[in-house]
C-alpha positions as CSV (number, residue, x, y, z in Angstrom):
1,M,8.6,-44.7,-1.9
2,S,9.2,-43.5,1.8
3,A,6.5,-41.6,3.7
4,I,8.6,-38.1,3.3
5,S,8.9,-38.5,-0.4
6,A,5.3,-39.4,-0.9
7,H,4.3,-36.1,1.3
8,I,6.5,-33.9,-0.7
9,N,5.1,-35.5,-4.1
10,E,1.7,-34.5,-2.8
11,I,2.4,-31.1,-2.0
12,E,4.0,-30.6,-5.5
13,R,0.6,-32.1,-7.0
14,V,-1.4,-29.6,-5.2
15,A,1.0,-26.8,-6.1
16,A,0.2,-27.9,-9.7
17,G,-3.4,-27.6,-9.2
18,Q,-4.3,-31.2,-8.7
19,S,-7.1,-32.1,-6.2
20,C,-6.5,-34.0,-3.0
21,D,-8.5,-35.4,-0.2
22,R,-7.0,-33.2,2.5
23,E,-9.1,-30.8,4.3
24,P,-9.6,-27.5,2.6
25,L,-7.7,-25.5,5.4
26,V,-5.1,-27.5,5.3
27,V,-4.8,-27.2,1.4
28,D,-4.9,-23.5,1.7
29,S,-2.1,-23.3,4.3
30,W,0.2,-25.6,1.8
31,L,-0.6,-23.1,-0.9
32,R,0.4,-20.3,1.4
33,C,3.7,-22.0,2.3
34,L,4.6,-22.4,-1.3
35,N,3.7,-19.1,-3.0
36,D,3.5,-16.8,-0.2
37,Y,6.4,-17.8,2.2
38,R,8.4,-19.8,-0.3
39,L,9.1,-22.4,1.9
40,D,10.6,-26.0,0.7
41,P,8.6,-28.9,1.6
42,S,11.7,-31.2,1.3
43,S,13.8,-29.0,3.9
44,R,13.4,-30.2,7.5
45,G,13.2,-27.2,9.9
46,Q,14.0,-27.1,13.6
47,A,11.9,-25.8,16.4
48,H,12.7,-22.2,17.0
49,I,12.4,-21.5,20.6
50,V,12.7,-17.8,21.5
51,T,15.4,-16.4,23.9
52,A,14.4,-15.9,27.3
53,P,14.1,-12.1,27.3
54,V,11.9,-12.1,24.1
55,L,9.9,-14.9,25.9
56,R,9.3,-12.6,28.7
57,E,8.3,-9.7,26.4
58,H,5.5,-12.0,24.9
59,Q,4.3,-13.1,28.4
60,Q,4.2,-9.6,29.6
61,Q,2.2,-8.6,26.8
62,A,-0.2,-11.4,27.4
63,E,-0.3,-11.5,31.2
64,E,-3.8,-10.8,31.4
65,L,-4.7,-13.4,28.9
66,I,-2.5,-16.0,30.6
67,R,-4.3,-15.3,34.0
68,I,-7.8,-15.5,32.6
69,S,-7.2,-18.6,30.8
70,S,-5.5,-20.5,33.4
71,A,-8.4,-22.2,34.9
72,A,-10.0,-23.4,31.6
73,L,-6.5,-24.6,30.4
74,Q,-5.8,-26.5,33.5
75,H,-9.2,-28.2,33.5
76,L,-8.7,-29.3,29.7
77,Y,-5.1,-30.6,30.8
78,E,-6.5,-32.5,33.6
79,Q,-9.0,-34.4,31.1
80,V,-6.0,-35.3,28.6
81,A,-2.9,-35.7,30.7
82,G,-3.1,-39.4,30.8
83,H,-2.7,-39.6,27.1
84,D,0.3,-37.4,26.9
85,Y,-1.0,-34.5,25.3
86,V,0.6,-31.0,25.6
87,L,-1.3,-27.7,25.6
88,L,0.3,-24.6,24.4
89,L,-1.3,-20.9,24.4
90,S,0.4,-19.1,21.9
91,D,-0.1,-15.3,21.4
92,A,-1.1,-13.5,18.2
93,R,2.4,-13.6,17.0
94,G,2.7,-17.5,17.4
95,V,4.9,-17.6,20.3
96,S,3.9,-20.1,23.0
97,V,3.4,-18.1,26.3
98,A,2.1,-20.9,28.8
99,H,2.1,-24.6,28.2
100,Y,0.9,-27.6,30.2
101,R,2.5,-31.0,29.7
102,N,4.2,-33.9,31.6
103,P,7.8,-32.6,32.6
104,K,9.2,-36.1,31.8
105,L,8.6,-35.4,28.1
106,D,10.6,-32.1,28.3
107,P,13.5,-33.3,25.9
108,A,11.3,-34.6,23.1
109,L,8.7,-31.6,23.5
110,R,11.5,-29.1,23.3
111,Q,13.0,-30.8,20.2
112,A,9.5,-31.0,18.5
113,G,8.8,-27.3,19.5
114,L,5.8,-28.4,21.7
115,Y,7.2,-26.2,24.5
116,L,7.1,-22.8,26.0
117,G,8.6,-20.2,23.7
118,A,8.3,-22.0,20.6
119,D,7.3,-19.9,17.5
120,W,4.7,-21.6,15.5
121,A,4.0,-18.8,13.1
122,E,3.0,-20.2,9.8
123,A,5.6,-18.3,7.8
124,R,8.3,-19.8,10.0
125,A,7.1,-23.4,10.6
126,G,5.0,-24.1,7.7
127,T,1.5,-25.6,7.9
128,C,0.8,-26.3,11.7
129,A,-2.3,-25.9,13.8
130,V,-1.2,-22.8,15.6
131,G,-0.1,-21.0,12.7
132,A,-3.2,-21.8,10.2
133,A,-5.4,-21.0,13.1
134,L,-4.0,-17.5,13.4
135,V,-4.0,-16.9,9.7
136,G,-7.4,-18.5,9.1
137,G,-9.0,-17.3,12.2
138,A,-10.9,-20.7,12.6
139,P,-10.3,-24.0,14.3
140,I,-8.2,-26.6,12.5
141,T,-6.6,-30.1,13.2
142,V,-3.3,-30.6,11.5
143,H,-2.6,-34.2,11.6
144,Q,0.8,-36.0,11.1
145,D,1.6,-35.5,7.2
146,D,-1.0,-32.4,6.9
147,H,2.1,-30.7,8.2
148,F,4.1,-29.0,5.4
149,D,7.4,-29.3,7.3
150,P,8.6,-32.9,7.1
151,A,10.1,-32.8,10.5
152,H,6.6,-32.4,11.9
153,I,4.7,-35.3,10.2
154,A,4.8,-37.4,13.4
155,L,2.9,-34.7,15.4
156,T,-0.9,-34.5,15.7
157,C,-2.2,-30.9,16.8
158,S,-5.6,-29.2,17.3
159,A,-6.1,-25.7,17.6
160,A,-8.5,-23.1,18.0
161,P,-8.3,-19.2,18.0
162,I,-9.4,-16.9,21.0
163,F,-10.7,-13.4,20.1
164,D,-11.1,-10.6,22.6
165,T,-14.4,-9.0,23.2
166,L,-14.2,-6.6,20.2
167,G,-13.3,-9.3,17.7
168,E,-9.5,-9.2,17.6
169,L,-7.6,-12.5,17.3
170,V,-5.5,-12.5,20.4
171,A,-4.3,-15.8,21.0
172,V,-4.6,-19.6,20.0
173,V,-5.0,-22.7,22.3
174,D,-3.4,-26.0,21.0
175,I,-3.5,-29.3,21.9
176,S,-0.8,-31.9,20.6
177,Q,0.8,-35.1,20.8
178,L,4.2,-36.3,19.7
179,R,2.8,-39.6,18.4
180,S,-1.0,-40.6,17.7
181,A,-3.0,-43.3,16.0
182,T,-3.0,-43.1,12.2
183,P,-6.6,-42.2,11.4
184,R,-7.3,-38.4,11.5
185,S,-10.6,-39.2,13.0
186,S,-8.7,-40.2,16.2
187,Q,-8.4,-36.6,16.9
188,Q,-12.2,-35.7,16.7
189,L,-12.3,-35.5,20.7
190,A,-9.2,-33.3,20.8
191,H,-10.9,-31.0,18.2
192,H,-13.9,-30.7,20.0
193,L,-12.2,-30.1,23.5
194,V,-9.8,-27.6,22.3
195,V,-12.9,-25.3,20.7
196,A,-14.9,-25.8,23.9
197,T,-11.8,-24.5,25.9
198,A,-11.4,-21.6,23.5
199,R,-15.1,-21.0,24.0
200,R,-14.7,-20.7,27.8
201,I,-11.5,-18.5,27.6
202,E,-13.7,-15.9,25.5
203,L,-16.4,-15.9,28.2
204,A,-13.9,-15.5,31.1
205,H,-12.5,-12.7,29.1
206,L,-15.6,-11.3,28.4
207,M,-16.9,-11.4,32.3
208,S,-13.6,-9.6,33.3
209,R,-14.3,-6.9,31.1
210,A,-18.0,-6.5,31.6
211,A,-18.2,-4.8,34.8
212,G,-21.3,-2.4,34.9
213,Q,-22.8,-4.3,31.9
214,W,-25.4,-7.0,31.3
215,V,-24.1,-10.4,30.2
216,L,-26.5,-12.2,28.0
217,R,-25.7,-16.0,27.7
218,V,-27.2,-17.8,24.8
219,S,-27.3,-21.5,23.8
220,R,-29.5,-23.6,21.5
221,S,-30.5,-25.8,24.3
222,P,-31.3,-24.9,28.1
223,E,-29.2,-27.5,29.8
224,F,-26.2,-25.6,30.5
225,I,-27.1,-22.0,29.7
226,D,-26.4,-20.7,33.1
227,S,-23.0,-22.7,33.4
228,D,-21.5,-23.4,30.0
229,P,-23.3,-21.3,27.4
230,E,-22.4,-21.4,23.6
231,A,-21.8,-17.8,23.5
232,A,-22.3,-14.5,25.4
233,I,-23.0,-10.8,24.8
234,A,-22.0,-7.8,27.2
235,V,-24.9,-5.1,26.8
236,D,-24.9,-1.9,28.7
237,G,-27.8,-0.1,30.4
238,N,-29.0,1.4,27.2
239,G,-29.1,-1.9,25.3
240,I,-25.9,-1.1,23.4
241,I,-23.9,-4.0,22.5
242,Q,-20.2,-3.6,24.2
243,G,-18.6,-6.9,23.3
244,M,-19.2,-10.6,22.7
245,T,-17.5,-14.0,22.6
246,H,-16.7,-13.6,18.9
247,A,-15.7,-17.3,17.7
248,A,-18.5,-18.9,19.5
249,F,-21.2,-16.3,18.5
250,G,-20.1,-16.5,14.7
251,A,-20.4,-20.1,14.8
252,L,-23.6,-20.2,16.7
253,S,-25.3,-17.4,14.3
254,Q,-24.2,-19.1,11.3
255,R,-25.8,-22.3,12.2
256,L,-29.1,-20.4,13.0
257,G,-28.9,-18.3,10.1
258,L,-29.4,-15.4,12.6
259,T,-27.1,-13.1,10.6
260,T,-24.5,-12.9,7.6
261,Q,-22.5,-10.2,9.3
262,P,-19.5,-11.1,11.5
263,G,-20.2,-10.4,15.2
264,R,-17.7,-7.4,15.4
265,A,-20.4,-5.3,13.0
266,F,-22.8,-5.4,16.1
267,I,-20.3,-3.8,18.5
268,G,-21.7,-0.3,19.5
269,Q,-25.2,-1.2,18.0
270,P,-28.4,-1.8,19.8
271,I,-29.1,-5.4,20.9
272,T,-32.5,-5.0,19.1
273,D,-30.4,-5.5,15.8
274,L,-29.8,-9.0,16.8
275,F,-32.8,-10.2,18.8
276,D,-36.4,-8.9,19.5
277,L,-35.1,-7.6,23.0
278,D,-34.1,-4.3,24.7
279,A,-32.6,-3.2,27.9
280,D,-35.9,-3.2,29.8
281,M,-36.5,-6.8,29.0
282,L,-33.2,-8.1,30.2
283,D,-34.2,-8.6,33.6
284,A,-36.8,-11.2,32.6
285,Y,-33.9,-13.5,31.5
286,R,-32.4,-13.7,34.9
287,R,-32.2,-17.0,36.7
288,G,-35.1,-17.8,38.8
289,A,-37.4,-19.0,35.9
290,A,-36.8,-22.3,34.5
291,A,-34.1,-22.2,32.0
292,R,-36.5,-23.7,29.0
293,D,-38.7,-20.9,29.8
294,R,-36.3,-18.1,28.9
295,I,-36.5,-18.2,25.1
296,L,-34.9,-15.6,23.0
297,F,-36.7,-14.4,20.0
298,A,-35.4,-13.1,16.7
299,G,-37.4,-12.0,13.7
300,G,-40.4,-13.2,15.7
301,Q,-39.3,-16.7,15.9
302,P,-38.1,-18.6,18.8
303,R,-34.1,-18.9,18.2
304,L,-32.1,-19.5,21.4
305,F,-32.3,-20.0,25.2
306,A,-30.8,-17.2,27.2
307,S,-29.8,-16.1,30.7
308,A,-28.9,-12.7,31.8
309,E,-26.6,-11.9,34.3
310,P,-27.0,-8.1,35.9
311,P,-24.3,-5.7,36.4
312,A,-22.0,-6.0,39.0
313,R,-22.8,-2.5,39.8
314,R,-26.0,-0.4,39.0
315,V,-25.9,1.0,36.0
316,A,-27.9,4.3,35.5
317,R,-30.1,4.5,32.2
318,T,-29.4,7.5,30.1
319,R,-30.9,8.8,26.9
320,P,-29.8,6.7,24.1
321,K,-26.9,7.9,22.0
322,P,-27.0,8.5,18.4
323,A,-25.9,5.4,16.5
324,R,-22.3,5.4,15.0
325,K,-21.1,4.0,12.1
326,A,-20.9,0.1,12.4
327,G,-17.4,-1.4,12.3
328,P,-15.2,-3.9,14.1
329,H,-14.1,-1.4,16.6
330,A,-17.3,1.0,16.8
331,D,-18.0,2.3,20.3
332,D,-20.3,5.0,21.3
333,D,-17.8,5.8,24.3
334,I,-14.9,6.8,22.3
335,P,-13.8,10.2,23.2
336,A,-13.6,12.8,20.6
337,S,-9.9,13.4,21.1
338,L,-9.1,9.7,20.3
339,A,-11.9,9.5,17.5
340,R,-10.2,12.0,15.4
341,I,-7.0,10.1,15.0
342,A,-8.7,6.6,14.5
343,G,-9.3,7.2,10.7
344,D,-10.7,4.3,8.7
345,D,-7.8,2.0,9.5
346,D,-9.2,-1.3,11.6
347,R,-6.1,-1.5,13.5
348,L,-6.2,2.1,14.6
349,R,-9.7,1.7,15.6
350,C,-8.9,-1.1,17.9
351,L,-5.9,0.8,19.3
352,V,-7.9,4.0,20.2
353,H,-10.7,1.9,21.7
354,R,-7.9,0.4,24.1
355,A,-6.5,3.7,24.6
356,A,-9.7,5.0,25.8
357,R,-10.2,2.1,28.3
358,F,-6.5,2.8,29.7
359,A,-7.2,6.5,29.9
360,R,-10.3,5.9,31.9
361,R,-8.4,3.7,34.3
362,N,-5.5,6.1,34.5
363,L,-3.1,3.1,33.8
364,T,0.5,4.0,33.0
365,V,0.9,3.7,29.2
366,L,3.7,2.7,26.9
367,I,3.4,3.9,23.2
368,Q,5.7,2.0,20.9
369,G,6.0,2.8,17.1
370,E,8.6,4.0,14.7
371,T,9.7,7.6,14.4
372,G,7.1,9.8,12.9
373,T,4.1,7.6,13.5
374,G,2.3,10.0,15.8
375,K,3.1,9.0,19.3
376,E,3.2,12.4,20.9
377,V,-0.5,13.0,19.1
378,L,-1.9,9.9,20.7
379,A,-0.3,10.7,24.0
380,R,-2.2,14.2,23.9
381,A,-5.4,12.4,22.7
382,I,-5.2,10.1,25.9
383,H,-4.6,13.2,27.9
384,E,-7.5,15.0,26.5
385,V,-9.9,12.2,27.5
386,H,-10.2,13.5,30.9
387,D,-12.6,16.0,32.0
388,A,-10.1,18.2,33.9
389,P,-7.0,16.9,32.1
390,G,-4.5,19.6,33.9
391,P,-1.3,20.2,32.4
392,F,0.3,18.2,29.5
393,V,4.2,18.0,29.9
394,A,6.3,16.4,27.1
395,V,9.9,15.5,27.5
396,N,12.1,14.0,24.8
397,C,14.5,12.2,26.9
398,A,16.8,11.7,23.6
399,A,17.1,15.6,23.0
400,V,17.7,17.0,26.5
401,P,21.8,16.6,27.4
402,E,22.4,13.9,29.8
403,H,24.0,16.3,32.3
404,L,20.9,18.6,32.1
405,I,18.2,15.9,32.3
406,E,18.3,15.3,35.8
407,S,17.7,18.9,36.9
408,E,15.2,19.5,33.9
409,L,13.1,16.5,35.2
410,F,13.4,16.8,39.0
411,G,14.3,20.6,39.5
412,Y,16.6,21.7,42.0
413,A,16.7,23.5,45.2
414,P,18.5,26.9,45.5
415,G,22.3,26.8,45.6
416,A,22.2,23.1,44.4
417,F,25.2,23.4,42.3
418,T,27.3,26.3,40.7
419,G,25.1,28.5,38.3
420,A,21.8,27.3,39.9
421,A,19.0,29.8,39.8
422,R,18.7,31.9,43.1
423,N,15.5,30.6,43.8
424,G,15.9,27.2,42.6
425,K,13.8,25.5,39.8
426,R,10.7,23.5,39.7
427,G,11.3,20.3,37.5
428,L,9.1,19.3,34.6
429,I,7.7,16.0,36.5
430,E,6.4,18.5,39.3
431,G,5.3,20.7,36.5
432,A,2.9,18.0,35.3
433,H,1.2,17.7,38.7
434,G,-2.4,17.3,38.4
435,G,-1.9,16.3,34.5
436,T,0.0,14.0,32.3
437,L,3.9,13.6,32.1
438,F,4.8,12.4,28.6
439,L,8.4,10.9,28.3
440,D,9.3,10.6,24.6
441,E,12.1,8.1,23.7
442,I,12.2,6.7,27.3
443,G,14.5,4.2,26.3
444,D,17.4,6.8,25.8
445,M,16.8,7.8,29.6
446,P,20.2,7.4,31.4
447,L,20.4,4.4,33.8
448,A,21.0,6.5,37.0
449,L,17.8,8.6,36.2
450,Q,15.7,5.5,35.8
451,S,16.4,4.6,39.4
452,R,15.0,8.0,40.4
453,L,12.0,7.8,38.1
454,L,11.1,4.4,39.6
455,R,11.0,5.8,43.0
456,V,8.9,8.7,41.9
457,L,6.3,6.2,40.4
458,A,6.5,4.1,43.3
459,E,6.3,6.8,46.0
460,R,4.6,9.6,44.0
461,C,6.7,12.1,45.3
462,V,9.5,13.9,43.9
463,T,12.9,15.2,45.4
464,P,14.5,18.2,43.6
465,V,18.4,18.0,43.1
466,G,19.8,19.3,46.4
467,A,16.6,19.2,48.4
468,L,16.2,17.4,51.6
469,E,12.5,17.0,51.5
470,A,10.3,15.1,48.8
471,R,7.3,17.0,47.4
472,P,4.1,15.0,46.5
473,V,2.9,14.7,42.9
474,D,-0.1,13.5,41.3
475,I,0.6,12.7,37.6
476,R,-0.5,10.3,34.9
477,L,2.6,8.8,32.9
478,I,2.7,8.1,29.4
479,S,5.9,7.1,27.9
480,A,7.1,6.2,24.2
481,T,9.9,4.8,22.5
482,H,10.8,3.7,18.9
483,A,13.1,1.0,20.2
484,P,12.0,-2.3,21.8
485,L,12.6,-1.8,25.6
486,A,12.7,-5.7,26.2
487,E,16.0,-5.6,24.2
488,R,17.4,-3.0,26.3
489,V,16.6,-4.8,29.2
490,A,18.4,-7.8,27.9
491,S,21.3,-5.7,27.1
492,G,21.5,-4.0,30.5
493,D,20.7,-0.7,29.2
494,F,17.5,-0.4,30.9
495,R,16.0,-1.3,34.4
496,E,14.0,-4.4,34.3
497,D,11.9,-3.3,37.2
498,L,11.2,0.1,35.7
499,Y,10.2,-1.6,32.3
500,Y,7.5,-3.5,34.2
501,R,5.9,-0.5,35.6
502,L,6.1,1.5,32.3
503,N,4.6,-1.6,30.4
504,A,1.4,-1.7,32.4
505,A,-0.5,-0.9,29.4
506,R,0.9,-1.1,26.0
507,L,-0.2,0.6,22.7
508,E,1.8,-0.1,19.5
509,L,1.2,2.3,16.7
510,P,1.6,0.7,13.2
511,P,3.9,2.5,10.5
512,L,2.2,4.2,7.8
513,R,3.1,1.5,5.3
514,Q,0.9,-0.9,7.2
515,R,-2.0,1.4,7.4
516,S,-5.2,0.8,5.2
517,D,-6.3,4.5,5.2
518,L,-3.5,6.4,3.4
519,P,-6.0,8.2,0.7
520,G,-8.3,9.4,3.8
521,L,-5.0,10.4,5.5
522,C,-3.6,12.5,2.9
523,D,-7.0,14.4,2.5
524,A,-7.1,15.1,5.9
525,L,-3.4,16.4,6.2
526,L,-4.1,18.4,3.1
527,D,-7.1,20.1,4.7
528,Q,-5.0,21.1,7.8
529,I,-2.4,22.5,5.2
530,A,-5.2,24.5,3.3
531,T,-6.6,25.9,6.4
532,E,-3.1,27.1,7.6
533,H,-2.6,28.8,4.0
534,G,-6.0,29.9,3.3
535,E,-5.8,27.8,-0.2
536,T,-7.7,24.6,-1.4
537,Y,-5.7,21.6,-2.6
538,V,-6.6,18.6,-4.4
539,L,-4.1,15.6,-5.3
540,S,-4.2,14.6,-8.8
541,Q,-4.5,10.9,-9.7
542,P,-0.8,10.5,-10.7
543,A,0.2,12.3,-7.5
544,R,-2.0,9.7,-5.5
545,R,-0.3,6.8,-7.2
546,R,3.2,8.1,-6.6
547,I,2.1,8.3,-2.9
548,A,0.6,5.0,-2.8
549,D,3.8,3.6,-4.4
550,H,6.2,5.1,-1.5
551,A,7.3,3.3,1.6
552,W,7.1,6.3,3.9
553,P,9.9,5.4,6.3
554,G,9.4,8.7,7.9
555,N,5.8,7.7,8.5
556,I,3.1,10.5,9.0
557,R,5.9,13.1,9.8
558,E,7.2,12.5,6.2
559,L,4.0,12.5,4.6
560,R,3.1,15.7,6.1
561,N,6.2,17.3,5.0
562,A,5.9,15.9,1.5
563,L,2.4,17.3,1.0
564,A,3.3,20.7,2.6
565,A,6.2,21.0,0.1
566,A,4.0,20.0,-2.9
567,A,1.4,22.5,-1.7
568,A,4.0,25.2,-2.0
569,L,5.0,24.2,-5.4
570,C,1.8,23.6,-7.0
571,D,-0.5,25.7,-8.9
572,P,-3.6,25.6,-6.6
573,P,-5.9,23.9,-6.2
574,T,-4.3,20.8,-7.9
575,I,-1.1,18.8,-6.7
576,T,0.5,17.0,-9.6
577,A,3.0,14.3,-9.5
578,E,5.7,16.5,-10.5
579,D,5.1,18.7,-7.2
580,L,6.0,16.0,-4.9
581,P,9.4,15.5,-3.6
582,E,11.8,13.7,-6.1
583,D,12.1,10.6,-3.6
584,V,8.6,10.0,-3.3
585,G,7.2,7.3,-5.6
586,G,8.6,3.8,-4.6
587,L,8.9,1.8,-1.8
588,T,12.7,1.9,-1.6
589,G,13.4,4.6,-4.2
590,P,12.7,6.2,-7.6
591,K,12.0,2.8,-9.4
592,G,8.1,1.8,-9.2
593,L,6.7,-0.9,-7.4
594,E,5.4,-2.7,-10.4
595,A,8.7,-2.5,-12.0
596,Q,10.4,-3.9,-8.7
597,L,7.8,-6.7,-8.9
598,A,8.7,-7.5,-12.4
599,D,12.3,-7.9,-11.4
600,C,11.3,-10.5,-8.8
601,D,9.4,-12.5,-11.5
602,G,6.0,-11.4,-10.1
603,N,6.8,-13.1,-6.9
604,V,5.2,-10.9,-4.0
605,S,7.0,-12.5,-1.2
606,A,10.4,-12.2,-2.7
607,L,9.9,-8.6,-3.3
608,A,8.7,-8.2,0.3
609,R,11.7,-10.0,1.4
610,R,14.1,-7.5,-0.6
611,L,12.1,-4.3,0.6
612,G,12.2,-5.5,4.3
613,V,8.4,-5.4,4.7
614,D,5.4,-7.7,5.0
615,R,3.9,-9.3,2.0
616,T,0.6,-7.9,3.0
617,T,2.1,-4.4,2.8
618,V,3.2,-5.2,-0.9
619,H,-0.4,-6.6,-1.6
620,R,-1.9,-3.4,-0.2
621,R,0.3,-0.9,-2.3
622,L,-0.2,-2.9,-5.3
623,K,-4.1,-2.8,-5.2
624,R,-3.9,1.0,-4.3
625,L,-1.8,1.4,-7.5
626,R,-4.1,-0.5,-9.8
627,T,-7.3,0.9,-8.5
628,H,-6.3,4.5,-9.1
């Protein structure tokens, strides 16, 4: 029997429920490939390398991470280059955005997918180190026939996830070989090195974000506490945890039995929740005393060695703020305007935390999201973060006629053209002076105006149509689009240099079908509608089930309109299922989700493909249906 035939037979036995001696993480990935992605273990796939424009988009979004990780990756490559290893840094979607390799191996590396721009998402490539690390959130070695796809069984790959300071998985570092010794144990050193490198990248990321904060480095031994700690925690002047190296801290705390909670649960909480330590004690752990004397206690017991690095700038102590609800993205400093839209969805809480940081730095923000997801609501919330926000001027670039948009944006001088107002007109850009200019559907701006807007952003001045002198403007710019701008750049419909300026800080609003807080959002919208009409409204359980069984292609706008219509038709206070619009009640139409699942023989992945959504979306909606 050939090696490939034996490999396929083993996967089939695992599918049938038989045990095998593979690593549990590998077996779990095999089962996902079979049951969730419906991949065929006998089908040889080909490496998928994304196009150059798509790669640029991924690299631009990961620009900061690529910069921060470069030193650690270069150090690792220098250690293993003599053994023909290749290093890949892949983003959270599985696309490699940086690589380190011997260029002489490029043809073979590209064919194998160990190359820049390779897509190693598990749903596409099957069991592989990058994809499994992304899904499982843990380090893994996928050695030779651990791979699901027979095209990859010559490879050996070890990967470790990289988390940001708030606990979001943002990237994976992978070390691979085209050929290796047969025993899996031959990759133990590679596995160790890639985990250590991910830990160093997380530390570098934390240090880059911790301006004005203490950084507490912790290890089980004192030898490398100052230079190469096992984990690190950022703490503000009030002793509140602002970030940490999540993967490293999680592994360390589990080994020591410090906590059963994930590290992200401590963000926004006092350091005293973890250790016998407060902000006033941090100074005692600074360098000076011998490392072995800087012992960190928890529960009255000596647990770790610690080293505290003071803030880069002086931080004034203030009165401690009241504790907020713990969560993966809890943060005492989230402004009220953004906190109002966070809801109970983890992805949104992460987004508003990022938005708050962008707002405080006055960065140019690009909001992407489907129609109706609330892009303008988010833009207004970012605008309101500022103590003296000034005017908020919103322009829908798709709604203003092309022949008018130039004069609307830039204004015009007296007599600039036939029909011009006698005294000229101040444009919307100038009207936003001292405040925020929000350009909605920026992707529909004509190319000629894109050039003028680029000049405004570069020179911070605007020249009205027909005027000879420019006028200075001080604006914060937020733009939004439902279309991927990178594709418009590739097609020549959008200026590449303007795209780079707009994409300085990017926020992607999730569609409603991917949010986990639909019930709470319904109640919040109903409260708004009730206040407007002086009524009280309550959704019946059948109505909630119909809402949960709908795809909401119009997103929040569609949901609010449906609730408003139902409120008008209902006999207050109860909104019944019959009060809802007729088309509300299924992901793609009148047929219920359970019935559609039955049509697919209970296969969630097949239903997701039919509906054009993620399988997690289907799982989430099934859960909602079955718990109401």
